[in-house]
N, C-alpha and C positions, 0 to 999 in steps of 0.2 A: 699407319703403325707399323707396316712390316718391317720397313726399312730401320726404324729405329731401335730395332732390337739389338744393331751393332754399337751403336752409342750407348745404350745400356750396360751391355757384358763389359766392353771398353772402359766406362766410368766404374766400373767395379773391380779395373783390373784384371779382368778373367780373359784377356785376350793379350798375347804378348806380342804378335804380329800378324800382318795380314797380308797377302799378294793381290793385287789389282784390286784396294778397296774400293775406290769409287766404282769401278764396274760391279764388284759385289754390294752396295749399298744400292744401285740402280736394279739390279738382279732382284734383290729383296722389294724394291719399292715396287717393281710388278706386278706382285701378287705371290699369292702362295705358293709357295717353294715345299721342297723335301728336303729334310738335311738327317743327316746320321752320325751315330758314334759306335765305335764296335768295343765291346767287352770278351776279353779272353776268359775262359774258366779256367783259371790256375787254383783255383780253391773252390772250396765251397760256399763260398760268401762272398758279394761284392766286397772293396775295400775303401777305404777313406779315399783313394786316388779316382774312385769311380765317382765319387760325390758332384766335382763340378761340370764333367758333363754332361752328368743326367740333370742338374741343376739348368746348366745353359739348354737342354732338351724339351726341358719343362717350360724356360723362357720362350723358346722360339714357338711351343706350341700355343701357349697364350697369346703369343703374337699375332697366331693364324696358320704357322707353317705347320707340314706335317711330319714327325718325328718316325725316324725307325731306329730301332735298337738293334744291333748287330752283334749279335753271341758266336764268339769263334769255334764255334765246333771243333773245325778241323785245324785254325793256327793254334788252339789248345790243346792240340796232340802233339804239337811242334815245340811250341814254348817261344817267346819273346826273349831275344838275347838281352834286350836292353834293359842296362844297370844291375847287370848279372856279371858278379865275378867269375863264375863256372856255371857251366851246363846246368840246365833244369833237368830236374830230373822227370822221366816223360811219365807221365801218366795213363792208365788204361782208359780203354774208351768207355767201359762199364762207367768210369768213376768221373772223366770227361762228360758224359753224358748227362748222368745225374746233376753236375754242377751247372750244367748249360740250365737244365730244366729249373733249378735255384735260382740263378739269375734270371731267368725268364721272370718268374713269380717276383722277386724283388724289384724289377724295375717297376712293376706295376703301382709301387707305390708313389713315384714320380712323376710319370705319364699317364696321360688318358685314353685305354682303349676302346673305351666308349662313346668319346665325340662324335659329331653327326658329321660335319665337315671335316676334320682334320684330326681322323683318330690314329694312335700312335698302332705301330706294328713293329713285331718282334721277327727277324729272320735267321737263319743259322749257315754259317758259309758251310759248313759240312755239306749243306743241301746240294748246293751245286760244285761241290769239287771232291765228294767222294766217288764217284764216277769218271775220273780223269787219269786217262791213261798216261804214264809217266813218258813214254817218247812221245805220244802226240805233243805232252806239257813242255816237255824240253825243246822240242822243233817249235812249236807255236808260240810257245810263250816265251821261255826262254833268250829266244836269238833277242829277244826285245831289251836285254838289262845286260850293262857295263859291267863286269867284274871290277873294272877300275872304279866305276863311281860306285858300287855297293862297298867294297874296301875305303872309302871315304865315308862311310856313315860313323858317326860318333860311335855306337853300341860297337859295332868291329871293330874299329880304330882300339879301343880301349879294351877290347878282347885280347887284340893280338899283340898288343905292347906289355901284356902279362907274362911274366917268365911262367913256364910250364903251362899257362891256362889253355889259350888259343880258342877256337871255336870252330864246332863240329859242322859237317856240310850241312844237317839238319836243321841246325840253327841259322847258320849263314843263306840258307834257305828262305826262310822265315817272311823275308820281306817280299820274296816275288808271290809264294802262298797269299800273303796280305793283299798283297797288289791284286788280287781277284775280285775282292771286296769291293 
């Protein structure tokens, strides 16, 4: 039943494209796996765009896999530049922390945190990024990212193409911080 989940999601047109589909099917068929989806706290509640990934996590859990809800306590402090015409307003740490708590509670309506074999977990990326030293981060992580590749990302290209808009260093480095997840 485990590998059937991809067929189910595809039949519902919830998957636009896959990389190495046969390998993924085989991996899912080999036994229970762990899957995750991330949610940035950019408001005090989840939004309609969160519904599909939450339902997918639920379907994976029903198929025997263990879902992880990754709440972006760190990435939420920066703000995802995707599909934004201008830079997001930076929210304070206290505000983002409150939103993280609310999102954690809201996700409990979709996945089972009490399941015996494959209970869901919530993790917050602020837990493993808060103590990172900037110089260590730039030396150890930044060297693995090509600015040439980063400026080819659609979210960056759109912002650079707008007159007078641009993208801040903070938003530009969002994808590097997100890669830690």
